[in-house]
C-alpha distance (Angstrom), angle and dihedral (degrees) to the residues before:
residue distance angle dihedral
X1 . . .
X2 3.75 . .
X3 3.79 126.8 .
X4 3.81 89.8 -110.0
X5 3.82 92.0 61.7
X6 3.81 96.8 40.5
X7 3.78 119.9 106.8
X8 3.78 127.1 -135.5
X9 3.79 116.7 -164.5
X10 3.80 123.4 -162.7
X11 3.78 116.2 -161.1
X12 3.77 105.4 -152.9
X13 3.78 87.2 19.7
X14 3.79 93.7 144.6
X15 3.81 89.4 73.5
X16 3.79 121.8 90.3
X17 3.81 95.6 -98.4
X18 3.79 91.5 45.8
X19 3.81 91.7 51.1
X20 3.81 90.8 48.5
X21 3.81 92.8 54.0
X22 3.78 92.7 40.7
X23 3.81 85.4 64.7
X24 3.82 90.4 46.5
X25 3.81 93.0 55.6
X26 3.79 93.6 40.7
X27 3.80 88.9 53.4
X28 3.82 87.9 52.2
X29 3.81 89.7 56.2
X30 3.79 100.7 -100.3
X31 3.77 126.5 135.1
X32 3.80 106.0 -122.0
X33 3.79 128.4 -151.7
X34 3.79 121.7 -173.1
X35 3.77 132.7 -166.2
X36 3.76 131.5 -164.3
X37 3.77 140.8 155.1
X38 3.81 92.5 -75.0
X39 3.82 102.4 34.0
X40 3.77 125.7 107.3
X41 3.80 88.0 -135.1
X42 3.80 110.9 80.4
X43 3.78 132.9 -155.3
X44 3.81 87.5 -107.7
X45 3.81 90.6 54.4
X46 3.79 90.3 54.1
X47 3.81 92.8 46.7
X48 3.79 91.0 52.6
X49 3.82 98.8 42.2
X50 3.79 109.8 33.4
X51 3.79 132.7 83.9
X52 3.81 91.6 -153.9
X53 3.80 117.3 36.8
X54 3.81 118.0 -169.1
X55 3.80 124.6 -172.1
X56 3.81 110.8 -149.1
X57 3.80 106.4 171.4
X58 3.83 133.9 120.3
X59 3.81 115.3 -65.5
X60 3.80 94.6 -110.1
X61 3.82 91.2 54.3
X62 3.79 98.5 42.8
X63 3.81 101.4 87.5
X64 3.82 91.5 44.3
X65 3.82 93.0 50.5
X66 3.81 91.5 46.1
X67 3.80 89.5 51.4
X68 3.79 90.7 54.1
X69 3.81 94.5 54.7
X70 3.82 103.4 35.1
X71 3.85 94.0 85.9
X72 3.81 88.9 55.9
X73 3.80 97.5 54.2
X74 3.79 125.3 95.8
X75 3.81 136.0 -158.1
X76 3.80 110.3 -81.2
X77 3.78 95.0 39.4
X78 3.80 120.3 106.1
X79 3.80 120.0 -134.0
X80 3.82 120.0 -162.2
X81 3.79 138.8 162.4
X82 3.81 136.1 -156.1
X83 3.81 96.9 -145.6
X84 3.82 122.1 143.4
X85 3.82 88.0 -130.5
X86 3.76 124.6 53.6
X87 3.83 115.8 -175.4
X88 3.81 99.6 72.6
X89 3.84 97.2 35.4
X90 3.81 91.7 49.7
X91 3.81 91.1 48.2
X92 3.80 88.6 52.2
X93 3.81 93.2 47.6
X94 3.80 90.8 51.9
X95 3.79 86.6 65.6
X96 3.81 87.2 75.5
X97 3.80 128.6 76.6
X98 3.81 91.6 -122.5
X99 3.77 129.7 98.9
X100 3.80 109.9 -92.2
X101 3.81 130.7 -143.6
X102 3.80 120.9 163.7
X103 3.80 116.8 -146.4
X104 3.80 133.3 -166.0
X105 3.80 119.5 -176.4
X106 3.82 103.9 -152.0
X107 3.80 93.8 -146.1
X108 3.76 140.5 64.5
X109 3.79 125.9 -98.9
X110 3.80 92.6 -108.1
X111 3.82 92.8 80.9
X112 3.79 114.8 109.0
X113 3.80 94.0 -135.4
X114 3.80 141.1 -8.0
X115 3.81 92.3 -107.5
X116 3.83 110.8 134.4
X117 3.81 90.3 -0.4
X118 3.81 123.5 129.3
X119 3.80 122.2 -119.8
X120 3.81 119.4 -174.1
X121 3.81 112.7 -142.9
X122 3.82 119.4 -160.4
X123 3.82 111.0 -173.2
X124 3.80 108.7 -159.8
X125 3.80 104.3 161.1
X126 3.77 113.1 2.1
X127 3.79 138.1 104.3
X128 3.79 117.8 -107.4
X129 3.81 91.0 -110.4
X130 3.78 91.2 57.0
X131 3.78 92.6 48.1
X132 3.80 89.6 48.9
X133 3.82 90.9 49.6
X134 3.81 91.1 55.5
X135 3.79 93.8 43.4
X136 3.80 90.3 50.1
X137 3.80 90.7 57.5
X138 3.80 90.5 57.5
X139 3.79 99.1 37.5
X140 3.81 92.1 48.4
X141 3.80 85.8 64.1
X142 3.79 93.6 48.5
X143 3.81 102.6 -94.1
X144 3.80 122.2 140.6
X145 3.81 112.8 -131.6
X146 3.81 123.8 -155.7
X147 3.81 119.9 -165.6
X148 3.81 115.6 -142.0
X149 3.79 142.2 151.0
X150 3.80 116.8 -106.3
X151 3.81 89.8 -111.3
X152 3.82 93.4 50.6
X153 3.78 89.2 47.6
X154 3.80 95.7 52.8
X155 3.79 93.7 43.8
X156 3.81 92.1 49.8
X157 3.80 97.9 44.3
X158 3.81 88.9 50.3
X159 3.82 82.4 73.6
X160 3.81 102.2 28.3
X161 3.80 94.0 49.1
X162 3.80 108.8 5.7
X163 3.80 99.7 49.8
X164 3.80 92.1 39.9
X165 3.81 93.2 51.5
X166 3.81 92.4 43.3
X167 3.80 93.2 53.7
X168 3.81 91.7 44.5
X169 3.80 90.9 52.3
X170 3.81 89.9 48.3
X171 3.81 89.6 54.9
X172 3.81 89.8 51.0
X173 3.80 93.2 48.1
X174 3.81 93.0 46.4
X175 3.80 90.9 53.5
X176 3.81 89.4 49.3
X177 3.82 93.4 48.2
X178 3.78 90.7 51.2
X179 3.79 91.6 50.0
X180 3.79 90.9 -127.6
X181 3.81 116.1 -176.0
X182 3.79 99.7 -135.0
X183 3.80 93.7 -165.4
X184 3.78 88.8 56.2
X185 3.82 91.4 50.8
X186 3.81 89.0 58.3
X187 3.82 86.5 76.3
X188 3.81 88.3 59.5
X189 3.79 103.2 33.0
X190 3.77 124.2 132.7
X191 3.81 120.9 -154.7
X192 3.82 90.7 -103.9
X193 3.81 91.7 51.9
X194 3.79 89.1 49.4
X195 3.80 90.6 52.7
X196 3.81 92.0 47.6
X197 3.80 93.1 47.8
X198 3.81 90.0 48.5
X199 3.81 89.8 54.6
X200 3.80 90.0 50.1
X201 3.79 91.3 49.5
X202 3.80 92.5 46.3
X203 3.80 92.3 53.8
X204 3.81 95.3 44.5
X205 3.80 91.9 49.5
X206 3.80 90.5 64.9
X207 3.81 137.3 72.6
X208 3.83 111.0 -62.7
X209 3.81 90.8 -153.9
X210 3.81 91.1 67.1
X211 3.80 93.2 53.9
X212 3.80 92.3 42.3
X213 3.80 89.6 56.6
X214 3.81 94.1 45.4
X215 3.80 90.6 52.7
X216 3.80 100.4 34.9
X217 3.81 103.5 36.6
X218 3.82 101.1 45.9
X219 3.83 108.2 97.9
X220 3.81 91.6 -149.3
X221 3.82 96.8 55.9
X222 3.84 96.4 89.3
X223 3.82 90.2 60.5
X224 3.82 91.6 48.0
X225 3.80 94.1 47.0
X226 3.80 91.8 47.8
X227 3.81 89.4 56.0
X228 3.82 90.3 46.1
X229 3.80 92.9 51.6
X230 3.80 90.9 47.5
X231 3.81 91.2 50.3
X232 3.81 92.2 48.8
X233 3.80 90.7 49.6
X234 3.81 92.7 50.0
X235 3.79 93.2 47.9
X236 3.81 91.9 45.9
X237 3.80 89.9 53.5
X238 3.81 91.1 49.6
X239 3.82 91.4 49.8
X240 3.81 91.5 47.8
X241 3.82 90.7 49.6
X242 3.83 90.4 56.7
X243 3.80 88.7 -145.4
X244 3.83 111.5 148.3
X245 3.81 91.8 -165.2
X246 3.82 93.2 57.0
X247 3.80 89.3 47.8
X248 3.82 91.8 49.4
X249 3.81 91.4 52.4
X250 3.82 91.9 48.5
X251 3.81 90.9 47.3
X252 3.81 95.0 47.1
X253 3.82 94.5 46.5
X254 3.78 88.8 59.2
X255 3.79 94.0 40.9
X256 3.81 90.2 55.2
X257 3.80 91.4 48.7
X258 3.80 93.2 52.0
X259 3.80 91.0 45.9
X260 3.81 112.3 166.3
X261 3.81 91.0 8.8
X262 3.79 88.2 76.9
X263 3.80 93.6 63.3
X264 3.80 92.1 38.4
X265 3.80 90.3 51.3
X266 3.79 90.5 50.9
X267 3.80 91.2 53.3
X268 3.79 94.2 44.6
X269 3.79 94.7 50.0
X270 3.81 91.6 43.2
X271 3.80 88.5 56.6
X272 3.80 91.1 46.1
X273 3.80 92.0 49.3
X274 3.80 90.3 48.7
X275 3.82 89.7 54.2
X276 3.81 90.8 48.4
X277 3.79 93.5 49.9
X278 3.80 94.1 47.9
X279 3.79 100.1 40.2
């Protein structure tokens, strides 16, 4: 069977992420079927008909949906998911007879294409050739694929996504608690404040259920949040002490840890600020 006659099925494919990847697989020459709450095609239809089956539903529904289709899958099929967490979905997918590769696109569905976007690939039960075939589909369209275990994925995204979203939400809630008039702050804003406020607005304009699941369902988040709370407490104590030397030591410890990222961050934000000023 050639790639041009193979079928890819996306369960939950009527959502934005599903529609994005439907185009990706169609561009690669695959026939694509999608199912959703209002489609005539069902998840069972996709499980029975498609060579590649991808589950693209909210995190809280993923394991349940996988459980419904695993009895229908046969050896030779490939089962994947697009969930932001990987340990539990991959465990559930391994209950099938199909090959299993967990996927996590590290971007939102509003992007125009997957070019220069990162996709995490977690092979769980698949030959190298099959993994390479899937990676080639994405990389041929400009994506950057990173291979990881489900455990490494969840531990890393607890920082990359979880910590980032937690801190952003804390900024939003602090502003609310203080009763800050954001329109008034525009008269005082620096470029960095504008960037930070834009990140807050971007997050809060999206579905809260997604961020709740990223923060509440990742088994490594408690460890990350404990470190965050400890850091905030230490820094608060240093600020309250009004001791410049303590602050310098705190600052320099973190500067040394980030190393070259400090200079890279300066250049990146300078370029971003330049774009903002000249837009």
